[in-house]
KEVO-525537 format. One record per residue (C-alpha): chain; residue in one letter; x, y, z. Coordinates in pm, 1 decimal, padded with zeros to 6 digits. Layout:
% residues N
MIFI   chain   resn         c1         c2         c3
MIFI       A      A          X          Y          Z
...
END
This chain:
% residues 266
MIFI   chain   resn         c1         c2         c3
MIFI       A      M    02134.5   -01572.2    00203.0
MIFI       A      N    01794.0   -01451.5    00114.0
MIFI       A      H    01718.2   -01317.2    00137.3
MIFI       A      V    01360.7   -01157.9    00200.1
MIFI       A      K    01359.3   -01247.1    00573.4
MIFI       A      R    01044.8   -01130.1    00742.2
MIFI       A      L    01061.8   -01042.2    01108.8
MIFI       A      S    00761.8   -00962.9    01322.8
MIFI       A      V    00780.4   -00809.8    01671.4
MIFI       A      A    00484.9   -00871.4    01901.8
MIFI       A      G    00302.7   -00553.1    01999.1
MIFI       A      L    00187.6   -00494.0    02356.4
MIFI       A      V   -00152.5   -00335.8    02410.4
MIFI       A      A   -00197.0   -00166.7    02745.8
MIFI       A      C   -00533.8   -00231.5    02900.0
MIFI       A      S   -00683.2   -00233.2    03247.8
MIFI       A      L   -00766.6   -00569.7    03393.1
MIFI       A      F   -00971.4   -00420.9    03675.0
MIFI       A      N   -01338.7   -00514.7    03676.7
MIFI       A      L   -01276.0   -00799.0    03429.2
MIFI       A      P   -01390.0   -01153.5    03510.1
MIFI       A      A   -01102.4   -01387.3    03598.4
MIFI       A      F   -01125.4   -01582.4    03270.8
MIFI       A      A   -01117.6   -01255.8    03068.3
MIFI       A      A   -00810.3   -01138.8    03257.1
MIFI       A      D   -00637.9   -01469.5    03179.8
MIFI       A      E   -00716.1   -01428.4    02809.9
MIFI       A      A   -00581.6   -01072.5    02809.2
MIFI       A      V   -00258.2   -01185.3    02973.3
MIFI       A      A   -00218.8   -01464.2    02719.1
MIFI       A      E   -00275.5   -01225.9    02427.7
MIFI       A      A   -00015.8   -00989.8    02570.4
MIFI       A      S    00264.4   -01248.3    02556.3
MIFI       A      P    00592.5   -01075.4    02469.4
MIFI       A      H    00708.2   -01376.4    02266.3
MIFI       A      T    00633.6   -01451.1    01901.8
MIFI       A      L    00749.5   -01763.5    01717.4
MIFI       A      T    00680.3   -01812.9    01346.6
MIFI       A      T    00775.1   -02077.0    01091.7
MIFI       A      N    00810.9   -02034.1    00717.9
MIFI       A      I    00859.5   -02268.6    00423.3
MIFI       A      G    00877.4   -02192.0    00053.9
MIFI       A      F    00930.4   -02349.9   -00286.8
MIFI       A      F    01127.6   -02135.6   -00530.1
MIFI       A      G    01213.4   -02176.7   -00897.9
MIFI       A      Q    01576.3   -02111.3   -00801.8
MIFI       A      Y    01782.0   -01956.6   -00520.7
MIFI       A      V    01903.9   -01608.1   -00610.6
MIFI       A      F    02094.8   -01397.6   -00358.0
MIFI       A      R    02205.8   -01044.3   -00441.7
MIFI       A      G    02139.2   -01119.3   -00807.0
MIFI       A      I    02353.5   -01435.2   -00820.4
MIFI       A      T    02197.8   -01780.6   -00867.2
MIFI       A      Y    02324.7   -02051.3   -00631.9
MIFI       A      T    02115.2   -02340.6   -00764.6
MIFI       A      N    02205.7   -02322.1   -01135.0
MIFI       A      E    01851.3   -02202.5   -01210.6
MIFI       A      R    01708.8   -02516.4   -01048.2
MIFI       A      P    01442.6   -02530.9   -00772.6
MIFI       A      A    01514.4   -02453.7   -00410.2
MIFI       A      V    01328.2   -02552.6   -00095.1
MIFI       A      Q    01373.1   -02291.0    00175.9
MIFI       A      G    01243.2   -02250.6    00527.8
MIFI       A      G    01316.1   -02130.7    00875.9
MIFI       A      F    01208.8   -02025.3    01222.7
MIFI       A      D    01185.7   -01672.9    01365.1
MIFI       A      Y    01162.5   -01570.2    01729.8
MIFI       A      A    01081.1   -01212.2    01828.5
MIFI       A      H    01041.6   -01041.6    02164.7
MIFI       A      S    00833.1   -00732.7    02232.5
MIFI       A      S    01152.0   -00554.0    02342.4
MIFI       A      G    01267.2   -00558.5    01978.6
MIFI       A      L    01515.6   -00845.3    02007.3
MIFI       A      Y    01488.6   -01121.2    01747.4
MIFI       A      L    01668.3   -01439.8    01642.0
MIFI       A      G    01617.9   -01672.1    01349.6
MIFI       A      V    01751.3   -01961.5    01146.7
MIFI       A      W    01688.2   -02027.1    00777.0
MIFI       A      G    01806.7   -02289.5    00531.2
MIFI       A      T    01815.4   -02367.9    00160.1
MIFI       A      N    01968.4   -02615.4   -00078.6
MIFI       A      V    02249.1   -02488.5   -00304.3
MIFI       A      D    02408.5   -02635.9   -00613.5
MIFI       A      K    02739.0   -02809.9   -00540.7
MIFI       A      N    02902.2   -02635.0   -00837.8
MIFI       A      A    02806.2   -02291.1   -00707.4
MIFI       A      L    02980.7   -02306.1   -00369.5
MIFI       A      Y    03285.7   -02533.6   -00373.9
MIFI       A      G    03084.4   -02856.7   -00342.3
MIFI       A      N    02850.6   -02745.1   -00064.6
MIFI       A      T    02488.2   -02854.3   -00102.3
MIFI       A      L    02322.5   -02686.3    00198.7
MIFI       A      E    02328.1   -02334.4    00340.1
MIFI       A      V    02209.7   -02246.1    00690.2
MIFI       A      D    02179.2   -01882.5    00794.0
MIFI       A      I    02166.9   -01775.9    01157.7
MIFI       A      Y    02068.3   -01416.2    01224.5
MIFI       A      G    01957.3   -01189.4    01502.6
MIFI       A      G    01946.3   -00833.4    01621.1
MIFI       A      Y    01735.7   -00553.8    01755.7
MIFI       A      L    01448.1   -00372.4    01586.2
MIFI       A      H    01331.5   -00038.4    01725.7
MIFI       A      Q    01011.8    00122.4    01600.5
MIFI       A      F    01034.4    00500.8    01653.3
MIFI       A      T    00695.0    00562.2    01492.4
MIFI       A      P    00461.6    00345.4    01282.8
MIFI       A      D    00654.4    00472.0    00976.3
MIFI       A      L    01013.5    00490.3    01105.1
MIFI       A      S    01230.6    00201.9    01231.4
MIFI       A      L    01592.9    00111.0    01297.3
MIFI       A      N    01727.5   -00243.3    01276.3
MIFI       A      V    02080.2   -00358.5    01372.4
MIFI       A      G    02193.9   -00718.6    01359.3
MIFI       A      F    02420.3   -00995.1    01235.6
MIFI       A      L    02398.7   -01265.5    00970.6
MIFI       A      Q    02603.4   -01587.0    00975.4
MIFI       A      F    02624.5   -01793.2    00655.7
MIFI       A      Y    02709.0   -02153.9    00747.7
MIFI       A      Y    02773.2   -02451.4    00518.1
MIFI       A      P    02744.0   -02785.7    00701.9
MIFI       A      D    02924.2   -02980.4    00425.0
MIFI       A      N    03235.1   -02776.6    00512.5
MIFI       A      E    03361.2   -02792.4    00153.9
MIFI       A      K    03633.2   -02532.4    00094.4
MIFI       A      I    03809.3   -02339.5   -00181.7
MIFI       A      A    04187.8   -02383.2   -00163.3
MIFI       A      G    04145.0   -02469.6    00204.8
MIFI       A      Q    03938.7   -02155.1    00276.0
MIFI       A      S    03594.9   -02186.7    00434.0
MIFI       A      A    03286.7   -02037.4    00270.1
MIFI       A      N    03137.1   -01959.0    00614.2
MIFI       A      T    03089.5   -01581.6    00636.9
MIFI       A      T    02978.0   -01338.1    00907.0
MIFI       A      E    02819.5   -01001.4    00833.8
MIFI       A      L    02703.2   -00717.7    01057.3
MIFI       A      N    02423.2   -00498.7    00930.8
MIFI       A      G    02208.4   -00196.3    00998.6
MIFI       A      A    01887.1   -00081.5    00832.9
MIFI       A      L    01671.3    00228.5    00843.8
MIFI       A      G    01309.6    00188.4    00740.2
MIFI       A      Y    01068.6    00464.2    00643.2
MIFI       A      K    00721.1    00381.1    00516.9
MIFI       A      W    00771.6    00162.5    00206.4
MIFI       A      F    01151.6    00204.5    00188.3
MIFI       A      T    01435.4    00028.5    00370.6
MIFI       A      L    01799.1    00134.2    00335.3
MIFI       A      K    02035.4   -00139.9    00456.2
MIFI       A      Y    02413.9   -00169.8    00491.5
MIFI       A      S    02596.9   -00500.8    00550.4
MIFI       A      R    02969.0   -00547.6    00616.1
MIFI       A      A    03166.8   -00872.8    00634.3
MIFI       A      V    03386.8   -00918.7    00941.8
MIFI       A      T    03535.6   -01240.2    00799.4
MIFI       A      D    03660.0   -01325.7    00452.5
MIFI       A      F    03375.6   -01305.4    00203.2
MIFI       A      F    03284.6   -01668.8    00120.6
MIFI       A      G    03648.8   -01774.8    00142.5
MIFI       A      Y    03791.2   -01517.1   -00096.7
MIFI       A      N    04151.7   -01418.1   -00016.4
MIFI       A      T    04503.2   -01439.7   -00159.6
MIFI       A      K    04518.7   -01817.0   -00112.6
MIFI       A      S    04191.3   -01887.4   -00292.2
MIFI       A      I    04164.4   -01626.9   -00569.4
MIFI       A      G    04472.1   -01406.4   -00532.0
MIFI       A      G    04685.2   -01317.6   -00834.8
MIFI       A      T    04560.7   -01117.1   -01128.6
MIFI       A      L    04231.1   -01039.7   -00948.2
MIFI       A      G    04397.1   -00885.4   -00643.5
MIFI       A      H    04575.1   -00959.2   -00317.6
MIFI       A      G    04482.3   -00973.4    00049.7
MIFI       A      D    04176.8   -01080.0    00242.7
MIFI       A      T    03815.4   -00973.2    00182.3
MIFI       A      K    03724.7   -00865.4    00533.2
MIFI       A      G    03541.3   -00535.0    00502.4
MIFI       A      T    03351.2   -00640.2    00191.8
MIFI       A      D    03020.8   -00455.2    00203.3
MIFI       A      Y    02677.6   -00441.5    00045.3
MIFI       A      I    02439.3   -00148.2    00037.7
MIFI       A      E    02080.1   -00185.1   -00075.1
MIFI       A      L    01756.2    00008.3   -00105.3
MIFI       A      N    01436.2   -00194.9   -00084.0
MIFI       A      F    01079.0   -00094.3   -00162.8
MIFI       A      N    00766.2   -00282.7   -00056.6
MIFI       A      Y    00424.5   -00137.6   -00136.2
MIFI       A      K    00074.8   -00281.1   -00113.1
MIFI       A      L   -00102.3   -00190.8   -00435.2
MIFI       A      P   -00465.9   -00071.6   -00438.4
MIFI       A      V   -00554.0   -00418.3   -00561.8
MIFI       A      Q   -00653.2   -00668.1   -00296.9
MIFI       A      D   -00348.4   -00824.6   -00128.0
MIFI       A      I   -00106.8   -00753.5   -00418.1
MIFI       A      N    00241.5   -00635.7   -00314.9
MIFI       A      L    00495.6   -00459.2   -00537.0
MIFI       A      V    00860.9   -00508.2   -00443.1
MIFI       A      A    01172.4   -00345.5   -00586.9
MIFI       A      H    01538.7   -00353.7   -00492.9
MIFI       A      A    01871.0   -00203.4   -00596.8
MIFI       A      G    02203.5   -00298.4   -00441.1
MIFI       A      H    02579.1   -00279.7   -00481.7
MIFI       A      Q    02824.1   -00549.9   -00373.3
MIFI       A      R    03178.2   -00422.0   -00318.4
MIFI       A      V    03444.1   -00690.5   -00270.1
MIFI       A      E    03737.8   -00565.4   -00062.7
MIFI       A      N    04073.8   -00580.7   -00249.8
MIFI       A      Y    03911.9   -00746.6   -00552.6
MIFI       A      G    03738.0   -00468.1   -00739.5
MIFI       A      D    03672.8   -00673.6   -01052.5
MIFI       A      L    03432.5   -00889.2   -00847.8
MIFI       A      S    03222.9   -00591.4   -00740.6
MIFI       A      Y    02886.8   -00544.8   -00908.9
MIFI       A      S    02538.8   -00391.7   -00881.8
MIFI       A      D    02208.9   -00577.7   -00887.8
MIFI       A      Y    01838.0   -00506.3   -00908.5
MIFI       A      L    01508.4   -00684.6   -00847.3
MIFI       A      I    01145.1   -00613.2   -00926.1
MIFI       A      G    00851.3   -00837.1   -00843.2
MIFI       A      L    00489.2   -00887.4   -00752.6
MIFI       A      N    00339.7   -01120.0   -00493.1
MIFI       A      K   -00002.4   -01188.4   -00345.5
MIFI       A      D   -00114.0   -01281.8    00005.1
MIFI       A      F   -00392.3   -01537.6    00015.6
MIFI       A      S   -00558.1   -01817.6    00209.4
MIFI       A      V   -00628.8   -02177.1    00112.1
MIFI       A      G   -00957.7   -02260.9    00277.1
MIFI       A      K   -00900.6   -02197.5    00646.7
MIFI       A      S   -00522.3   -02211.3    00599.2
MIFI       A      E   -00380.9   -01857.1    00620.0
MIFI       A      G   -00034.8   -01708.4    00569.4
MIFI       A      W    00015.3   -01803.9    00204.2
MIFI       A      N    00204.3   -01588.1   -00045.4
MIFI       A      A    00297.1   -01646.8   -00410.7
MIFI       A      G    00455.7   -01440.0   -00683.1
MIFI       A      F    00761.7   -01376.1   -00893.9
MIFI       A      N    01083.7   -01174.2   -00885.8
MIFI       A      Y    01290.5   -01066.9   -01185.1
MIFI       A      T    01656.6   -01000.2   -01105.8
MIFI       A      G    01964.7   -00883.1   -01292.0
MIFI       A      T    02324.2   -00770.8   -01236.0
MIFI       A      N    02618.2   -00612.8   -01414.8
MIFI       A      A    02853.6   -00874.8   -01266.7
MIFI       A      D    03147.8   -00970.5   -01487.7
MIFI       A      G    03029.9   -01278.5   -01677.1
MIFI       A      D    03384.3   -01414.7   -01698.4
MIFI       A      L    03433.0   -01402.2   -01322.4
MIFI       A      W    03092.4   -01480.0   -01173.6
MIFI       A      V    03065.2   -01839.7   -01293.0
MIFI       A      D    03015.7   -02174.7   -01120.2
MIFI       A      A    03259.9   -02466.1   -01118.5
MIFI       A      K    03142.0   -02571.1   -01465.4
MIFI       A      G    03184.7   -02224.8   -01614.6
MIFI       A      R    02813.5   -02136.8   -01619.0
MIFI       A      K    02738.1   -01768.5   -01566.5
MIFI       A      T    02562.2   -01699.4   -01236.9
MIFI       A      G    02495.4   -01325.1   -01261.1
MIFI       A      D    02264.5   -01319.9   -01564.0
MIFI       A      D    01901.0   -01210.4   -01551.4
MIFI       A      H    01677.9   -01450.9   -01358.6
MIFI       A      L    01303.9   -01503.3   -01320.0
MIFI       A      V    01209.0   -01660.1   -00988.1
MIFI       A      L    00860.5   -01799.2   -00927.1
MIFI       A      F    00767.4   -01895.2   -00573.8
MIFI       A      I    00500.7   -02000.0   -00326.9
MIFI       A      R    00552.9   -01984.7    00048.4
MIFI       A      R    00369.8   -01995.0    00375.3
MIFI       A      T    00430.4   -01836.9    00715.8
MIFI       A      F    00256.2   -01980.7    01021.5
END
């Protein structure tokens, strides 16, 4: 669910290979590969998604693989542990995502894609699967990204059979989430400021809708010759109803959370 998911699209540099020695031409061709594959792994103080904790404020190990093509197409897979009391007894979440990123200018981009939340344990709520599919679109300008996501399945199994009654009736297809993200490199070496505001609207179950925010700092660094490291913290909060957003043991999941982390991309 995370999710800060970083996608990189390989850039192509046009250059003439005429008059170059054969070995130099080979190197240029290799550098101009349209394919990029990256791996990431991280250790987090807890797993928070859209302001809700899914590990009961306990640590999470997260990681994934990202493939990007110079055309703008990308595909990735990402996983994390979850607390069994947070999602109907499930202990693992796997997200599969993909889409197309188009860079109009160095400052302006458009991203359209999909995100599939998958729970291999296949634990359910009143017979309803937590597996959820969302479609999304995002417009990026300089340090800002405005993103809209919409569920084309029931939202984590919520419908009349699982939670219907006083909360509402019907399915939750059409549930949506709108968010504004900010990512700015401060004039301090390799320090990044991040901020986020979002609103989760749950179709047919308005009492479950809420807004969330996040603010954080992180730093890029190297460990010896090992590059791609990043560490920092995020502070998150929501106005989610504390009587409704609880885990199986009645613990509130939408309170304020401080998340410390260290991760590496390579």
